[in-house]
C-alpha positions in Angstrom: -21.2 0.1 64.0 -21.2 -3.2 62.2 -23.8 -1.9 59.8 -21.7 1.2 59.1 -18.5 -0.9 58.4 -20.5 -3.4 56.2 -22.1 -0.5 54.3 -18.7 1.1 53.8 -17.2 -2.1 52.5 -20.1 -2.8 50.2 -20.0 0.8 48.9 -16.3 0.5 48.2 -16.7 -2.8 46.5 -19.5 -1.5 44.2 -17.5 1.6 43.4 -14.3 -0.4 42.5 -16.3 -2.9 40.4 -17.9 -0.1 38.4 -14.6 1.6 37.9 -12.8 -1.6 36.9 -15.6 -2.6 34.4 -15.9 0.9 32.9 -12.2 1.5 32.6 -11.7 -0.7 29.6 -14.8 0.3 27.5 -15.9 3.8 28.5 -15.0 7.0 26.7 -16.5 9.0 29.5 -14.1 11.7 30.5 -11.9 11.1 27.4 -11.0 14.2 25.3 -12.6 14.3 21.9 -9.8 15.4 19.6 -12.1 16.2 16.7 -15.1 15.3 14.6 -15.3 14.4 10.9 -17.9 13.6 8.3 -18.3 10.0 7.1 -19.2 9.7 3.4 -19.9 6.7 1.2 -19.6 7.3 -2.6 -19.8 11.0 -1.9 -23.0 10.8 0.2 -22.7 12.0 3.8 -24.0 9.3 6.1 -23.0 10.5 9.5 -20.3 11.9 11.8 -17.4 10.2 13.4 -15.5 11.4 16.5 -11.7 11.2 17.0 -10.5 10.2 20.4 -6.8 9.6 21.1 -6.1 9.7 17.4 -8.6 7.0 16.5 -11.9 7.6 14.6 -15.1 6.1 15.9 -17.7 6.0 13.2 -21.4 5.1 13.4 -21.7 1.3 12.6 -25.4 1.4 11.8 -25.1 4.2 9.3 -22.0 2.7 7.6 -23.6 -0.8 7.4 -26.9 0.6 6.0 -24.9 2.8 3.6 -23.4 -0.4 2.1 -26.8 -2.0 1.9 -26.6 -4.1 5.1 -28.6 -4.4 8.3 -27.7 -4.2 11.9 -29.4 -7.3 13.4 -28.2 -6.9 17.0 -26.8 -3.9 18.7 -26.7 -4.4 22.5 -24.4 -4.8 25.4 -23.5 -8.2 24.0 -22.1 -6.9 20.8 -23.1 -5.8 17.3 -24.2 -8.3 14.6 -24.2 -7.1 11.0 -25.9 -8.8 8.0 -24.7 -8.1 4.5 -26.8 -9.5 1.6 -25.1 -9.8 -1.8 -23.9 -6.2 -1.7 -22.1 -5.1 -4.8 -20.5 -1.7 -5.4 -20.5 -0.3 -8.9 -18.1 2.3 -10.2 -20.6 3.6 -12.7 -24.1 5.0 -12.6 -25.3 2.0 -14.5 -24.4 -1.3 -12.7 -25.4 -3.3 -15.8 -22.6 -1.8 -17.8 -19.7 -4.1 -18.7 -16.5 -2.4 -17.9 -14.3 -5.1 -19.3 -13.3 -3.3 -22.5 -12.6 -0.1 -20.6 -10.5 -2.0 -18.1 -8.6 -3.7 -20.9 -8.0 -0.5 -22.7 -6.6 1.1 -19.5 -4.5 -1.9 -18.8 -3.1 -2.0 -22.3 -2.2 1.7 -22.1 -0.4 1.1 -18.7 1.5 -1.9 -20.2 2.5 0.1 -23.2 3.9 2.9 -21.0 5.8 0.3 -18.9 7.2 -1.2 -22.1 8.4 2.2 -23.3 10.0 2.8 -19.9 11.6 -0.6 -19.9 13.0 0.0 -23.5 14.4 3.3 -22.3 16.0 1.6 -19.3 17.6 -1.0 -21.6 18.8 1.7 -24.0 20.3 3.6 -21.1 22.1 0.5 -19.7 23.5 -0.2 -23.2 24.8 3.4 -23.5 26.4 3.1 -20.1 28.1 -0.2 -21.0 29.4 1.3 -24.3 30.8 4.4 -22.4 32.4 2.3 -19.7 34.0 0.0 -22.3 35.4 3.0 -24.1 36.9 4.4 -20.9 38.1 1.1 -19.7 40.8 0.6 -22.3 42.8 3.7 -21.5 42.3 3.1 -17.8 43.7 -0.4 -18.1 46.7 0.9 -19.9 47.4 3.5 -17.2 46.8 0.9 -14.5 49.2 -1.6 -16.2 51.8 1.2 -16.6 51.5 1.9 -12.8 53.3 -1.1 -11.3 51.8 -0.5 -7.8 48.9 -2.6 -6.7 47.0 0.2 -5.1 47.5 3.2 -7.4 44.8 5.7 -8.2 44.6 4.5 -11.8 44.4 0.8 -10.8 41.6 1.7 -8.3 39.7 3.7 -10.9 40.1 0.8 -13.4 38.8 -1.8 -10.9 35.8 0.4 -10.0 35.0 1.0 -13.7 35.4 -2.8 -14.4 33.1 -3.7 -11.5 30.4 -1.2 -12.6 30.7 -2.4 -16.2 30.1 -6.0 -15.0 27.2 -5.0 -12.9 25.6 -3.3 -15.9 26.2 -6.3 -18.1 24.7 -8.5 -15.4 21.6 -6.3 -15.1 20.9 -6.3 -18.9 19.4 -9.8 -19.2 17.2 -9.1 -16.1 15.9 -5.9 -17.7 15.4 -7.7 -21.1 13.4 -10.4 -19.3 11.2 -7.8 -17.7 10.6 -6.3 -21.1 9.7 -9.7 -22.6 7.3 -10.4 -19.7 5.6 -7.0 -20.3 5.3 -7.6 -24.0 3.8 -11.1 -23.3 1.2 -9.6 -21.0 0.3 -7.0 -23.7 0.1 -9.7 -26.4 -2.2 -11.7 -24.1 -4.5 -8.7 -23.7 -4.5 -8.1 -27.4 -5.4 -11.7 -28.3 -8.9 -12.1 -29.9 -10.2 -14.0 -26.8 -9.9 -10.9 -24.7 
């Protein structure tokens, strides 16, 4: 009888230990939600599975796809080695992309400068329109001797909006100056 009880206890202990150990790392019994292709630079390197909304991709294939090596893949972990790996955006890695990058950057800056100029022009037009409307509103507000009349409220709102626009103008002009300085720096002979 003692052997039976001891065997039962030992069996229960082994079963619980295996379950406790396996619970945190095992995907056994988990539902695979899907499968997807893993590609690097358009080249298919393997398949990844999706479990509980997370993708699990093959480490070895990804590492080797980027020119690295898997030095250790065991129960103790995975060790990857990446030697001076560089990724080129062109077919010829010896091509100097500096001029292309500068041209693209200059074009983007010119677009931002145009947008900023339009923004400043729009603010100036709003300021002019508000100033034009503010004079008759002030006259109506002054004619209305109450402190909370519709005309007084309208006048106060217009006056506040006008001040906000006037306050924003130097900020927008500074942004424009900064963009123009960046463009000038790119266009200097040293670049």
